[in-house]
C-alpha positions as CSV (number, residue, x, y, z in Angstrom):
1,M,103.6,70.5,83.1
2,R,103.6,70.4,79.7
3,K,106.2,69.8,76.9
4,I,107.4,72.8,75.0
5,K,106.2,72.6,71.5
6,I,108.5,74.4,69.1
7,E,106.6,75.6,65.9
8,T,107.2,78.1,63.1
9,R,104.6,80.2,61.9
10,E,104.5,82.4,58.7
11,V,103.7,86.0,59.1
12,N,102.0,88.2,56.6
13,L,104.2,91.6,56.6
14,N,101.6,93.4,54.8
15,A,98.6,92.1,56.7
16,D,97.4,95.6,58.1
17,K,94.5,96.3,55.4
18,K,93.7,99.6,57.3
19,R,96.4,101.6,55.9
20,F,97.4,102.3,52.5
21,W,101.1,101.2,51.9
22,L,103.4,102.7,49.3
23,G,105.2,99.5,48.8
24,T,105.3,95.8,50.0
25,L,107.7,94.0,52.4
26,K,109.3,90.9,51.2
27,N,111.7,89.9,54.2
28,I,111.6,90.8,57.6
29,N,115.7,90.8,57.8
30,E,115.8,93.9,55.1
31,K,116.7,97.0,56.6
32,I,114.1,99.1,54.6
33,M,111.2,101.3,55.7
34,N,107.8,101.3,54.4
35,R,105.7,104.2,54.4
36,S,102.0,104.0,55.1
37,Y,98.9,106.4,55.7
38,P,95.6,105.4,57.7
39,L,92.5,104.6,55.5
40,N,89.4,106.6,55.9
41,P,86.6,104.3,57.4
42,Q,84.0,106.4,55.5
43,R,85.6,105.9,52.2
44,F,86.9,102.2,52.8
45,P,84.3,100.7,54.9
46,K,85.1,96.9,53.9
47,A,88.5,97.3,55.6
48,F,86.9,98.2,59.0
49,E,83.6,96.0,58.8
50,L,85.3,93.4,61.7
51,N,85.8,96.4,63.8
52,E,83.2,96.4,66.7
53,D,84.3,99.6,68.0
54,L,83.5,101.7,65.0
55,D,80.1,103.0,64.4
56,L,79.7,104.4,60.5
């Protein structure tokens, strides 16, 4: 058995680049909602270029 290693990781709350976000989240503890809309892959191909399942 191995030792359990405790580590802290930073999370980018605004990391989903395949959606258009109407605002930005600053803190995970804030009780706010951020609306978003999906991007069209034909209009924004750079956001989808690493997606192997998408055939443009």
